[in-house]
mmCIF file as gemmi writes it, N, C-alpha and C atoms, coordinates in Angstrom:
data_model
loop_
_atom_site.group_PDB
_atom_site.id
_atom_site.type_symbol
_atom_site.label_atom_id
_atom_site.label_alt_id
_atom_site.label_comp_id
_atom_site.label_asym_id
_atom_site.label_entity_id
_atom_site.label_seq_id
_atom_site.pdbx_PDB_ins_code
_atom_site.Cartn_x
_atom_site.Cartn_y
_atom_site.Cartn_z
_atom_site.occupancy
_atom_site.B_iso_or_equiv
_atom_site.pdbx_formal_charge
_atom_site.auth_seq_id
_atom_site.auth_asym_id
_atom_site.pdbx_PDB_model_num
ATOM 1 N N . MET Axp A 1 ? 125.681 73.521 90.765 1 0 ? 1 A 1
ATOM 2 C CA . MET Axp A 1 ? 125.409 72.485 91.738 1 0 ? 1 A 1
ATOM 3 C C . MET Axp A 1 ? 125.199 73.082 93.131 1 0 ? 1 A 1
ATOM 4 N N . ARG Axp A 2 ? 126.039 74.048 93.483 1 0 ? 2 A 1
ATOM 5 C CA . ARG Axp A 2 ? 125.926 74.675 94.796 1 0 ? 2 A 1
ATOM 6 C C . ARG Axp A 2 ? 124.57 75.372 94.944 1 0 ? 2 A 1
ATOM 7 N N . HIS Axp A 3 ? 124.089 75.963 93.861 1 0 ? 3 A 1
ATOM 8 C CA . HIS Axp A 3 ? 122.795 76.642 93.864 1 0 ? 3 A 1
ATOM 9 C C . HIS Axp A 3 ? 121.662 75.635 94.141 1 0 ? 3 A 1
ATOM 10 N N . ILE Axp A 4 ? 121.722 74.473 93.563 1 0 ? 4 A 1
ATOM 11 C CA . ILE Axp A 4 ? 120.692 73.451 93.763 1 0 ? 4 A 1
ATOM 12 C C . ILE Axp A 4 ? 120.678 72.981 95.216 1 0 ? 4 A 1
ATOM 13 N N . VAL Axp A 5 ? 121.838 72.786 95.782 1 0 ? 5 A 1
ATOM 14 C CA . VAL Axp A 5 ? 121.923 72.359 97.175 1 0 ? 5 A 1
ATOM 15 C C . VAL Axp A 5 ? 121.359 73.442 98.088 1 0 ? 5 A 1
ATOM 16 N N . LEU Axp A 6 ? 121.657 74.684 97.821 1 0 ? 6 A 1
ATOM 17 C CA . LEU Axp A 6 ? 121.144 75.787 98.626 1 0 ? 6 A 1
ATOM 18 C C . LEU Axp A 6 ? 119.622 75.852 98.546 1 0 ? 6 A 1
ATOM 19 N N . VAL Axp A 7 ? 119.068 75.741 97.357 1 0 ? 7 A 1
ATOM 20 C CA . VAL Axp A 7 ? 117.613 75.759 97.187 1 0 ? 7 A 1
ATOM 21 C C . VAL Axp A 7 ? 116.981 74.589 97.935 1 0 ? 7 A 1
ATOM 22 N N . PHE Axp A 8 ? 117.59 73.421 97.85 1 0 ? 8 A 1
ATOM 23 C CA . PHE Axp A 8 ? 117.087 72.244 98.557 1 0 ? 8 A 1
ATOM 24 C C . PHE Axp A 8 ? 117.07 72.479 100.069 1 0 ? 8 A 1
ATOM 25 N N . LEU Axp A 9 ? 118.141 73.022 100.616 1 0 ? 9 A 1
ATOM 26 C CA . LEU Axp A 9 ? 118.214 73.269 102.055 1 0 ? 9 A 1
ATOM 27 C C . LEU Axp A 9 ? 117.191 74.308 102.505 1 0 ? 9 A 1
ATOM 28 N N . LEU Axp A 10 ? 117.006 75.343 101.724 1 0 ? 10 A 1
ATOM 29 C CA . LEU Axp A 10 ? 116.016 76.358 102.066 1 0 ? 10 A 1
ATOM 30 C C . LEU Axp A 10 ? 114.606 75.786 102.02 1 0 ? 10 A 1
ATOM 31 N N . THR Axp A 11 ? 114.332 74.957 101.035 1 0 ? 11 A 1
ATOM 32 C CA . THR Axp A 11 ? 113.02 74.317 100.936 1 0 ? 11 A 1
ATOM 33 C C . THR Axp A 11 ? 112.781 73.397 102.119 1 0 ? 11 A 1
ATOM 34 N N . LEU Axp A 12 ? 113.78 72.642 102.49 1 0 ? 12 A 1
ATOM 35 C CA . LEU Axp A 12 ? 113.677 71.738 103.62 1 0 ? 12 A 1
ATOM 36 C C . LEU Axp A 12 ? 113.416 72.511 104.914 1 0 ? 12 A 1
ATOM 37 N N . THR Axp A 13 ? 114.094 73.609 105.107 1 0 ? 13 A 1
ATOM 38 C CA . THR Axp A 13 ? 113.906 74.447 106.291 1 0 ? 13 A 1
ATOM 39 C C . THR Axp A 13 ? 112.502 75.039 106.329 1 0 ? 13 A 1
ATOM 40 N N . ALA Axp A 14 ? 112.017 75.526 105.2 1 0 ? 14 A 1
ATOM 41 C CA . ALA Axp A 14 ? 110.673 76.1 105.135 1 0 ? 14 A 1
ATOM 42 C C . ALA Axp A 14 ? 109.617 75.046 105.415 1 0 ? 14 A 1
ATOM 43 N N . THR Axp A 15 ? 109.803 73.85 104.919 1 0 ? 15 A 1
ATOM 44 C CA . THR Axp A 15 ? 108.855 72.764 105.162 1 0 ? 15 A 1
ATOM 45 C C . THR Axp A 15 ? 108.825 72.398 106.642 1 0 ? 15 A 1
ATOM 46 N N . ALA Axp A 16 ? 109.973 72.31 107.261 1 0 ? 16 A 1
ATOM 47 C CA . ALA Axp A 16 ? 110.04 71.987 108.687 1 0 ? 16 A 1
ATOM 48 C C . ALA Axp A 16 ? 109.368 73.064 109.525 1 0 ? 16 A 1
ATOM 49 N N . ALA Axp A 17 ? 109.558 74.319 109.165 1 0 ? 17 A 1
ATOM 50 C CA . ALA Axp A 17 ? 108.928 75.42 109.901 1 0 ? 17 A 1
ATOM 51 C C . ALA Axp A 17 ? 107.419 75.379 109.737 1 0 ? 17 A 1
ATOM 52 N N . ALA Axp A 18 ? 106.931 75.067 108.553 1 0 ? 18 A 1
ATOM 53 C CA . ALA Axp A 18 ? 105.488 74.99 108.31 1 0 ? 18 A 1
ATOM 54 C C . ALA Axp A 18 ? 104.873 73.856 109.107 1 0 ? 18 A 1
ATOM 55 N N . GLU Axp A 19 ? 105.541 72.723 109.19 1 0 ? 19 A 1
ATOM 56 C CA . GLU Axp A 19 ? 105.029 71.607 109.967 1 0 ? 19 A 1
ATOM 57 C C . GLU Axp A 19 ? 105.009 71.931 111.453 1 0 ? 19 A 1
ATOM 58 N N . ALA Axp A 20 ? 105.978 72.669 111.925 1 0 ? 20 A 1
ATOM 59 C CA . ALA Axp A 20 ? 106.04 73.025 113.338 1 0 ? 20 A 1
ATOM 60 C C . ALA Axp A 20 ? 104.923 73.99 113.714 1 0 ? 20 A 1
ATOM 61 N N . GLN Axp A 21 ? 104.386 74.727 112.744 1 0 ? 21 A 1
ATOM 62 C CA . GLN Axp A 21 ? 103.339 75.693 113.018 1 0 ? 21 A 1
ATOM 63 C C . GLN Axp A 21 ? 101.941 75.104 112.933 1 0 ? 21 A 1
ATOM 64 N N . ALA Axp A 22 ? 101.821 73.836 112.578 1 0 ? 22 A 1
ATOM 65 C CA . ALA Axp A 22 ? 100.506 73.214 112.507 1 0 ? 22 A 1
ATOM 66 C C . ALA Axp A 22 ? 99.856 73.268 113.885 1 0 ? 22 A 1
ATOM 67 N N . ARG Axp A 23 ? 98.58 73.591 113.926 1 0 ? 23 A 1
ATOM 68 C CA . ARG Axp A 23 ? 97.901 73.686 115.216 1 0 ? 23 A 1
ATOM 69 C C . ARG Axp A 23 ? 96.732 72.7 115.25 1 0 ? 23 A 1
ATOM 70 N N . PRO Axp A 24 ? 96.493 72.09 116.394 1 0 ? 24 A 1
ATOM 71 C CA . PRO Axp A 24 ? 95.369 71.177 116.524 1 0 ? 24 A 1
ATOM 72 C C . PRO Axp A 24 ? 94.042 71.928 116.353 1 0 ? 24 A 1
ATOM 73 N N . SER Axp A 25 ? 93.061 71.255 115.825 1 0 ? 25 A 1
ATOM 74 C CA . SER Axp A 25 ? 91.736 71.848 115.647 1 0 ? 25 A 1
ATOM 75 C C . SER Axp A 25 ? 90.79 71.309 116.708 1 0 ? 25 A 1
ATOM 76 N N . THR Axp A 26 ? 90.107 72.193 117.407 1 0 ? 26 A 1
ATOM 77 C CA . THR Axp A 26 ? 89.164 71.76 118.44 1 0 ? 26 A 1
ATOM 78 C C . THR Axp A 26 ? 87.978 71.021 117.82 1 0 ? 26 A 1
ATOM 79 N N . VAL Axp A 27 ? 87.648 71.34 116.596 1 0 ? 27 A 1
ATOM 80 C CA . VAL Axp A 27 ? 86.473 70.768 115.93 1 0 ? 27 A 1
ATOM 81 C C . VAL Axp A 27 ? 86.64 69.269 115.678 1 0 ? 27 A 1
ATOM 82 N N . THR Axp A 28 ? 87.85 68.825 115.42 1 0 ? 28 A 1
ATOM 83 C CA . THR Axp A 28 ? 88.08 67.425 115.077 1 0 ? 28 A 1
ATOM 84 C C . THR Axp A 28 ? 88.547 66.585 116.262 1 0 ? 28 A 1
ATOM 85 N N . ARG Axp A 29 ? 88.637 67.186 117.444 1 0 ? 29 A 1
ATOM 86 C CA . ARG Axp A 29 ? 89.131 66.482 118.623 1 0 ? 29 A 1
ATOM 87 C C . ARG Axp A 29 ? 88.083 66.467 119.723 1 0 ? 29 A 1
ATOM 88 N N . PRO Axp A 30 ? 88.162 65.472 120.614 1 0 ? 30 A 1
ATOM 89 C CA . PRO Axp A 30 ? 87.27 65.488 121.783 1 0 ? 30 A 1
ATOM 90 C C . PRO Axp A 30 ? 87.595 66.68 122.685 1 0 ? 30 A 1
ATOM 91 N N . CYS Axp A 31 ? 86.615 67.129 123.408 1 0 ? 31 A 1
ATOM 92 C CA . CYS Axp A 31 ? 86.772 68.268 124.314 1 0 ? 31 A 1
ATOM 93 C C . CYS Axp A 31 ? 87.927 68.048 125.285 1 0 ? 31 A 1
ATOM 94 N N . ALA Axp A 32 ? 88.014 66.859 125.86 1 0 ? 32 A 1
ATOM 95 C CA . ALA Axp A 32 ? 89.047 66.576 126.863 1 0 ? 32 A 1
ATOM 96 C C . ALA Axp A 32 ? 90.458 66.728 126.301 1 0 ? 32 A 1
ATOM 97 N N . ALA Axp A 33 ? 90.662 66.434 125.018 1 0 ? 33 A 1
ATOM 98 C CA . ALA Axp A 33 ? 91.995 66.566 124.42 1 0 ? 33 A 1
ATOM 99 C C . ALA Axp A 33 ? 92.421 68.031 124.359 1 0 ? 33 A 1
ATOM 100 N N . SER Axp A 34 ? 91.504 68.907 123.974 1 0 ? 34 A 1
ATOM 101 C CA . SER Axp A 34 ? 91.821 70.342 123.919 1 0 ? 34 A 1
ATOM 102 C C . SER Axp A 34 ? 92.04 70.901 125.317 1 0 ? 34 A 1
ATOM 103 N N . GLN Axp A 35 ? 91.195 70.491 126.268 1 0 ? 35 A 1
ATOM 104 C CA . GLN Axp A 35 ? 91.367 70.936 127.65 1 0 ? 35 A 1
ATOM 105 C C . GLN Axp A 35 ? 92.726 70.493 128.196 1 0 ? 35 A 1
ATOM 106 N N . ARG Axp A 36 ? 93.096 69.262 127.92 1 0 ? 36 A 1
ATOM 107 C CA . ARG Axp A 36 ? 94.374 68.72 128.388 1 0 ? 36 A 1
ATOM 108 C C . ARG Axp A 36 ? 95.556 69.5 127.812 1 0 ? 36 A 1
ATOM 109 N N . ASP Axp A 37 ? 95.478 69.867 126.525 1 0 ? 37 A 1
ATOM 110 C CA . ASP Axp A 37 ? 96.56 70.632 125.903 1 0 ? 37 A 1
ATOM 111 C C . ASP Axp A 37 ? 96.724 72.009 126.549 1 0 ? 37 A 1
ATOM 112 N N . VAL Axp A 38 ? 95.611 72.67 126.828 1 0 ? 38 A 1
ATOM 113 C CA . VAL Axp A 38 ? 95.682 73.992 127.468 1 0 ? 38 A 1
ATOM 114 C C . VAL Axp A 38 ? 96.29 73.853 128.86 1 0 ? 38 A 1
ATOM 115 N N . GLN Axp A 39 ? 95.859 72.857 129.625 1 0 ? 39 A 1
ATOM 116 C CA . GLN Axp A 39 ? 96.395 72.662 130.967 1 0 ? 39 A 1
ATOM 117 C C . GLN Axp A 39 ? 97.88 72.295 130.937 1 0 ? 39 A 1
ATOM 118 N N . ARG Axp A 40 ? 98.272 71.454 130 1 0 ? 40 A 1
ATOM 119 C CA . ARG Axp A 40 ? 99.654 70.983 129.92 1 0 ? 40 A 1
ATOM 120 C C . ARG Axp A 40 ? 100.614 72.09 129.494 1 0 ? 40 A 1
ATOM 121 N N . HIS Axp A 41 ? 100.228 72.858 128.482 1 0 ? 41 A 1
ATOM 122 C CA . HIS Axp A 41 ? 101.126 73.872 127.924 1 0 ? 41 A 1
ATOM 123 C C . HIS Axp A 41 ? 100.978 75.244 128.585 1 0 ? 41 A 1
ATOM 124 N N . GLY Axp A 42 ? 99.868 75.478 129.229 1 0 ? 42 A 1
ATOM 125 C CA . GLY Axp A 42 ? 99.641 76.783 129.852 1 0 ? 42 A 1
ATOM 126 C C . GLY Axp A 42 ? 99.061 77.783 128.883 1 0 ? 42 A 1
ATOM 127 N N . ALA Axp A 43 ? 99.59 77.847 127.689 1 0 ? 43 A 1
ATOM 128 C CA . ALA Axp A 43 ? 99.086 78.72 126.62 1 0 ? 43 A 1
ATOM 129 C C . ALA Axp A 43 ? 99.32 77.996 125.299 1 0 ? 43 A 1
ATOM 130 N N . ILE Axp A 44 ? 98.3 77.958 124.458 1 0 ? 44 A 1
ATOM 131 C CA . ILE Axp A 44 ? 98.407 77.236 123.192 1 0 ? 44 A 1
ATOM 132 C C . ILE Axp A 44 ? 97.452 77.853 122.174 1 0 ? 44 A 1
ATOM 133 N N . VAL Axp A 45 ? 97.857 77.812 120.916 1 0 ? 45 A 1
ATOM 134 C CA . VAL Axp A 45 ? 96.99 78.261 119.827 1 0 ? 45 A 1
ATOM 135 C C . VAL Axp A 45 ? 96.274 77.04 119.275 1 0 ? 45 A 1
ATOM 136 N N . LEU Axp A 46 ? 94.953 77.115 119.239 1 0 ? 46 A 1
ATOM 137 C CA . LEU Axp A 46 ? 94.133 76.025 118.721 1 0 ? 46 A 1
ATOM 138 C C . LEU Axp A 46 ? 93.27 76.529 117.581 1 0 ? 46 A 1
ATOM 139 N N . GLY Axp A 47 ? 93.115 75.723 116.549 1 0 ? 47 A 1
ATOM 140 C CA . GLY Axp A 47 ? 92.176 76.033 115.482 1 0 ? 47 A 1
ATOM 141 C C . GLY Axp A 47 ? 90.765 75.827 116.003 1 0 ? 47 A 1
ATOM 142 N N . THR Axp A 48 ? 89.837 76.68 115.572 1 0 ? 48 A 1
ATOM 143 C CA . THR Axp A 48 ? 88.454 76.579 116.051 1 0 ? 48 A 1
ATOM 144 C C . THR Axp A 48 ? 87.468 76.375 114.911 1 0 ? 48 A 1
ATOM 145 N N . GLY Axp A 49 ? 87.97 75.982 113.769 1 0 ? 49 A 1
ATOM 146 C CA . GLY Axp A 49 ? 87.104 75.697 112.623 1 0 ? 49 A 1
ATOM 147 C C . GLY Axp A 49 ? 87.522 76.506 111.413 1 0 ? 49 A 1
ATOM 148 N N . GLY Axp A 50 ? 87.651 75.846 110.282 1 0 ? 50 A 1
ATOM 149 C CA . GLY Axp A 50 ? 88.053 76.541 109.06 1 0 ? 50 A 1
ATOM 150 C C . GLY Axp A 50 ? 89.416 77.188 109.231 1 0 ? 50 A 1
ATOM 151 N N . TYR Axp A 51 ? 89.477 78.472 108.934 1 0 ? 51 A 1
ATOM 152 C CA . TYR Axp A 51 ? 90.739 79.211 109.054 1 0 ? 51 A 1
ATOM 153 C C . TYR Axp A 51 ? 90.809 80.036 110.333 1 0 ? 51 A 1
ATOM 154 N N . THR Axp A 52 ? 89.914 79.786 111.279 1 0 ? 52 A 1
ATOM 155 C CA . THR Axp A 52 ? 89.91 80.564 112.52 1 0 ? 52 A 1
ATOM 156 C C . THR Axp A 52 ? 90.731 79.864 113.597 1 0 ? 52 A 1
ATOM 157 N N . TYR Axp A 53 ? 91.309 80.648 114.46 1 0 ? 53 A 1
ATOM 158 C CA . TYR Axp A 53 ? 92.119 80.126 115.554 1 0 ? 53 A 1
ATOM 159 C C . TYR Axp A 53 ? 92.178 81.172 116.648 1 0 ? 53 A 1
ATOM 160 N N . ASP Axp A 54 ? 92.626 80.751 117.818 1 0 ? 54 A 1
ATOM 161 C CA . ASP Axp A 54 ? 92.795 81.686 118.924 1 0 ? 54 A 1
ATOM 162 C C . ASP Axp A 54 ? 93.803 81.101 119.907 1 0 ? 54 A 1
ATOM 163 N N . ARG Axp A 55 ? 94.255 81.951 120.794 1 0 ? 55 A 1
ATOM 164 C CA . ARG Axp A 55 ? 95.204 81.536 121.837 1 0 ? 55 A 1
ATOM 165 C C . ARG Axp A 55 ? 94.413 81.337 123.123 1 0 ? 55 A 1
ATOM 166 N N . PHE Axp A 56 ? 94.592 80.177 123.728 1 0 ? 56 A 1
ATOM 167 C CA . PHE Axp A 56 ? 93.891 79.835 124.956 1 0 ? 56 A 1
ATOM 168 C C . PHE Axp A 56 ? 94.913 79.632 126.065 1 0 ? 56 A 1
ATOM 169 N N . VAL Axp A 57 ? 94.546 80.075 127.272 1 0 ? 57 A 1
ATOM 170 C CA . VAL Axp A 57 ? 95.474 80.017 128.398 1 0 ? 57 A 1
ATOM 171 C C . VAL Axp A 57 ? 94.848 79.303 129.58 1 0 ? 57 A 1
ATOM 172 N N . ARG Axp A 58 ? 95.718 78.79 130.444 1 0 ? 58 A 1
ATOM 173 C CA . ARG Axp A 58 ? 95.302 78.074 131.651 1 0 ? 58 A 1
ATOM 174 C C . ARG Axp A 58 ? 94.909 79.042 132.765 1 0 ? 58 A 1
ATOM 175 N N . ASP Axp A 59 ? 95.678 80.128 132.922 1 0 ? 59 A 1
ATOM 176 C CA . ASP Axp A 59 ? 95.417 81.085 133.998 1 0 ? 59 A 1
ATOM 177 C C . ASP Axp A 59 ? 96.014 82.451 133.64 1 0 ? 59 A 1
ATOM 178 N N . ARG Axp A 60 ? 95.818 83.406 134.502 1 0 ? 60 A 1
ATOM 179 C CA . ARG Axp A 60 ? 96.205 84.792 134.24 1 0 ? 60 A 1
ATOM 180 C C . ARG Axp A 60 ? 97.713 84.986 134.082 1 0 ? 60 A 1
ATOM 181 N N . SER Axp A 61 ? 98.51 84.08 134.583 1 0 ? 61 A 1
ATOM 182 C CA . SER Axp A 61 ? 99.965 84.232 134.477 1 0 ? 61 A 1
ATOM 183 C C . SER Axp A 61 ? 100.441 84.178 133.022 1 0 ? 61 A 1
ATOM 184 N N . PHE Axp A 62 ? 99.595 83.764 132.103 1 0 ? 62 A 1
ATOM 185 C CA . PHE Axp A 62 ? 99.955 83.705 130.69 1 0 ? 62 A 1
ATOM 186 C C . PHE Axp A 62 ? 99.436 84.918 129.916 1 0 ? 62 A 1
ATOM 187 N N . CYS Axp A 63 ? 98.885 85.904 130.635 1 0 ? 63 A 1
ATOM 188 C CA . CYS Axp A 63 ? 98.38 87.135 130.018 1 0 ? 63 A 1
ATOM 189 C C . CYS Axp A 63 ? 99.325 88.3 130.32 1 0 ? 63 A 1
ATOM 190 N N . GLN Axp A 64 ? 99.166 89.374 129.565 1 0 ? 64 A 1
ATOM 191 C CA . GLN Axp A 64 ? 99.907 90.599 129.84 1 0 ? 64 A 1
ATOM 192 C C . GLN Axp A 64 ? 99.34 91.239 131.104 1 0 ? 64 A 1
ATOM 193 N N . PHE Axp A 65 ? 100.097 92.149 131.704 1 0 ? 65 A 1
ATOM 194 C CA . PHE Axp A 65 ? 99.678 92.75 132.968 1 0 ? 65 A 1
ATOM 195 C C . PHE Axp A 65 ? 98.359 93.519 132.871 1 0 ? 65 A 1
ATOM 196 N N . ASP Axp A 66 ? 98.03 94.044 131.696 1 0 ? 66 A 1
ATOM 197 C CA . ASP Axp A 66 ? 96.813 94.834 131.538 1 0 ? 66 A 1
ATOM 198 C C . ASP Axp A 66 ? 95.654 94.033 130.938 1 0 ? 66 A 1
ATOM 199 N N . GLU Axp A 67 ? 95.753 92.722 130.93 1 0 ? 67 A 1
ATOM 200 C CA . GLU Axp A 67 ? 94.705 91.877 130.363 1 0 ? 67 A 1
ATOM 201 C C . GLU Axp A 67 ? 93.964 91.126 131.471 1 0 ? 67 A 1
ATOM 202 N N . PHE Axp A 68 ? 92.747 90.73 131.164 1 0 ? 68 A 1
ATOM 203 C CA . PHE Axp A 68 ? 91.955 89.938 132.095 1 0 ? 68 A 1
ATOM 204 C C . PHE Axp A 68 ? 91.546 88.637 131.412 1 0 ? 68 A 1
ATOM 205 N N . LEU Axp A 69 ? 91.059 87.68 132.197 1 0 ? 69 A 1
ATOM 206 C CA . LEU Axp A 69 ? 90.644 86.389 131.654 1 0 ? 69 A 1
ATOM 207 C C . LEU Axp A 69 ? 89.203 86.438 131.174 1 0 ? 69 A 1
ATOM 208 N N . ASP Axp A 70 ? 88.978 85.841 130.019 1 0 ? 70 A 1
ATOM 209 C CA . ASP Axp A 70 ? 87.641 85.717 129.447 1 0 ? 70 A 1
ATOM 210 C C . ASP Axp A 70 ? 87.414 84.231 129.182 1 0 ? 70 A 1
ATOM 211 N N . PRO Axp A 71 ? 86.411 83.602 129.814 1 0 ? 71 A 1
ATOM 212 C CA . PRO Axp A 71 ? 86.175 82.173 129.602 1 0 ? 71 A 1
ATOM 213 C C . PRO Axp A 71 ? 85.993 81.858 128.119 1 0 ? 71 A 1
ATOM 214 N N . ALA Axp A 72 ? 86.59 80.749 127.686 1 0 ? 72 A 1
ATOM 215 C CA . ALA Axp A 72 ? 86.574 80.382 126.266 1 0 ? 72 A 1
ATOM 216 C C . ALA Axp A 72 ? 85.831 79.06 126.065 1 0 ? 72 A 1
ATOM 217 N N . TRP Axp A 73 ? 84.822 79.114 125.214 1 0 ? 73 A 1
ATOM 218 C CA . TRP Axp A 73 ? 84.038 77.948 124.84 1 0 ? 73 A 1
ATOM 219 C C . TRP Axp A 73 ? 84.224 77.74 123.345 1 0 ? 73 A 1
ATOM 220 N N . VAL Axp A 74 ? 84.575 76.515 122.952 1 0 ? 74 A 1
ATOM 221 C CA . VAL Axp A 74 ? 84.844 76.211 121.541 1 0 ? 74 A 1
ATOM 222 C C . VAL Axp A 74 ? 84.075 74.965 121.113 1 0 ? 74 A 1
ATOM 223 N N . PRO Axp A 75 ? 83.845 74.817 119.802 1 0 ? 75 A 1
ATOM 224 C CA . PRO Axp A 75 ? 83.216 73.574 119.333 1 0 ? 75 A 1
ATOM 225 C C . PRO Axp A 75 ? 84.227 72.425 119.374 1 0 ? 75 A 1
ATOM 226 N N . SER Axp A 76 ? 83.745 71.229 119.676 1 0 ? 76 A 1
ATOM 227 C CA . SER Axp A 76 ? 84.614 70.05 119.645 1 0 ? 76 A 1
ATOM 228 C C . SER Axp A 76 ? 83.854 68.906 118.98 1 0 ? 76 A 1
ATOM 229 N N . SER Axp A 77 ? 84.513 67.795 118.792 1 0 ? 77 A 1
ATOM 230 C CA . SER Axp A 77 ? 83.869 66.683 118.089 1 0 ? 77 A 1
ATOM 231 C C . SER Axp A 77 ? 82.778 66.015 118.92 1 0 ? 77 A 1
ATOM 232 N N . ASP Axp A 78 ? 82.824 66.154 120.243 1 0 ? 78 A 1
ATOM 233 C CA . ASP Axp A 78 ? 81.839 65.48 121.091 1 0 ? 78 A 1
ATOM 234 C C . ASP Axp A 78 ? 80.922 66.416 121.871 1 0 ? 78 A 1
ATOM 235 N N . ILE Axp A 79 ? 81.301 67.688 121.976 1 0 ? 79 A 1
ATOM 236 C CA . ILE Axp A 79 ? 80.487 68.663 122.719 1 0 ? 79 A 1
ATOM 237 C C . ILE Axp A 79 ? 80.398 69.945 121.892 1 0 ? 79 A 1
ATOM 238 N N . GLN Axp A 80 ? 79.193 70.485 121.788 1 0 ? 80 A 1
ATOM 239 C CA . GLN Axp A 80 ? 79.007 71.682 120.961 1 0 ? 80 A 1
ATOM 240 C C . GLN Axp A 80 ? 79.726 72.904 121.544 1 0 ? 80 A 1
ATOM 241 N N . ALA Axp A 81 ? 79.72 73.044 122.866 1 0 ? 81 A 1
ATOM 242 C CA . ALA Axp A 81 ? 80.386 74.176 123.517 1 0 ? 81 A 1
ATOM 243 C C . ALA Axp A 81 ? 81.273 73.635 124.634 1 0 ? 81 A 1
ATOM 244 N N . CYS Axp A 82 ? 82.551 73.506 124.339 1 0 ? 82 A 1
ATOM 245 C CA . CYS Axp A 82 ? 83.527 72.919 125.253 1 0 ? 82 A 1
ATOM 246 C C . CYS Axp A 82 ? 84.334 74.027 125.931 1 0 ? 82 A 1
ATOM 247 N N . PHE Axp A 83 ? 84.348 74.039 127.267 1 0 ? 83 A 1
ATOM 248 C CA . PHE Axp A 83 ? 85.167 75.003 127.996 1 0 ? 83 A 1
ATOM 249 C C . PHE Axp A 83 ? 86.615 74.516 127.979 1 0 ? 83 A 1
ATOM 250 N N . VAL Axp A 84 ? 87.498 75.238 127.287 1 0 ? 84 A 1
ATOM 251 C CA . VAL Axp A 84 ? 88.902 74.819 127.185 1 0 ? 84 A 1
ATOM 252 C C . VAL Axp A 84 ? 89.83 75.608 128.09 1 0 ? 84 A 1
ATOM 253 N N . GLY Axp A 85 ? 89.399 76.729 128.575 1 0 ? 85 A 1
ATOM 254 C CA . GLY Axp A 85 ? 90.252 77.589 129.387 1 0 ? 85 A 1
ATOM 255 C C . GLY Axp A 85 ? 89.811 79.026 129.195 1 0 ? 85 A 1
ATOM 256 N N . TYR Axp A 86 ? 90.778 79.896 128.977 1 0 ? 86 A 1
ATOM 257 C CA . TYR Axp A 86 ? 90.486 81.327 128.892 1 0 ? 86 A 1
ATOM 258 C C . TYR Axp A 86 ? 91.21 81.97 127.71 1 0 ? 86 A 1
ATOM 259 N N . ARG Axp A 87 ? 90.714 83.135 127.327 1 0 ? 87 A 1
ATOM 260 C CA . ARG Axp A 87 ? 91.41 84.02 126.39 1 0 ? 87 A 1
ATOM 261 C C . ARG Axp A 87 ? 91.87 85.232 127.197 1 0 ? 87 A 1
ATOM 262 N N . CYS Axp A 88 ? 92.979 85.805 126.826 1 0 ? 88 A 1
ATOM 263 C CA . CYS Axp A 88 ? 93.445 87.043 127.457 1 0 ? 88 A 1
ATOM 264 C C . CYS Axp A 88 ? 92.826 88.199 126.684 1 0 ? 88 A 1
ATOM 265 N N . LYS Axp A 89 ? 92.137 89.078 127.379 1 0 ? 89 A 1
ATOM 266 C CA . LYS Axp A 89 ? 91.471 90.225 126.747 1 0 ? 89 A 1
ATOM 267 C C . LYS Axp A 89 ? 91.947 91.513 127.396 1 0 ? 89 A 1
ATOM 268 N N . THR Axp A 90 ? 92.045 92.556 126.577 1 0 ? 90 A 1
ATOM 269 C CA . THR Axp A 90 ? 92.394 93.862 127.127 1 0 ? 90 A 1
ATOM 270 C C . THR Axp A 90 ? 91.123 94.582 127.544 1 0 ? 90 A 1
ATOM 271 N N . GLN Axp A 91 ? 91.267 95.416 128.54 1 0 ? 91 A 1
ATOM 272 C CA . GLN Axp A 91 ? 90.129 96.204 129.023 1 0 ? 91 A 1
ATOM 273 C C . GLN Axp A 91 ? 89.728 97.215 127.976 1 0 ? 91 A 1
ATOM 274 N N . SER Axp A 92 ? 88.475 97.262 127.64 1 0 ? 92 A 1
ATOM 275 C CA . SER Axp A 92 ? 87.992 98.238 126.671 1 0 ? 92 A 1
ATOM 276 C C . SER Axp A 92 ? 88.033 99.639 127.278 1 0 ? 92 A 1
ATOM 277 N N . PRO Axp A 93 ? 88.413 100.649 126.498 1 0 ? 93 A 1
ATOM 278 C CA . PRO Axp A 93 ? 88.447 102.015 127.043 1 0 ? 93 A 1
ATOM 279 C C . PRO Axp A 93 ? 87.063 102.542 127.382 1 0 ? 93 A 1
ATOM 280 N N . TRP Axp A 94 ? 86.004 101.88 126.916 1 0 ? 94 A 1
ATOM 281 C CA . TRP Axp A 94 ? 84.635 102.329 127.161 1 0 ? 94 A 1
ATOM 282 C C . TRP Axp A 94 ? 84.028 101.666 128.371 1 0 ? 94 A 1
ATOM 283 N N . ASP Axp A 95 ? 84.755 100.762 129.026 1 0 ? 95 A 1
ATOM 284 C CA . ASP Axp A 95 ? 84.211 100.075 130.207 1 0 ? 95 A 1
ATOM 285 C C . ASP Axp A 95 ? 84.454 100.865 131.466 1 0 ? 95 A 1
């Protein structure tokens, strides 16, 4: 009986963690909703179609010290190329 309860609790914990990791998809939402999320949270991971995703930031304070801002345009349900914020990029050694 104790084994069944333990398995149940572990399953419940794993399910809760999986639900917490769900990320909004820019493809199924209006552009303004994705922009609002980036502005509100400062940094957020958004799905960009299928199994692709990326981290988008509001400003440089959400990047590492050696990273720069790269404007980010994503597909949305109402605009083909929606400016949601920025991606943090590292400087290429060849630049």
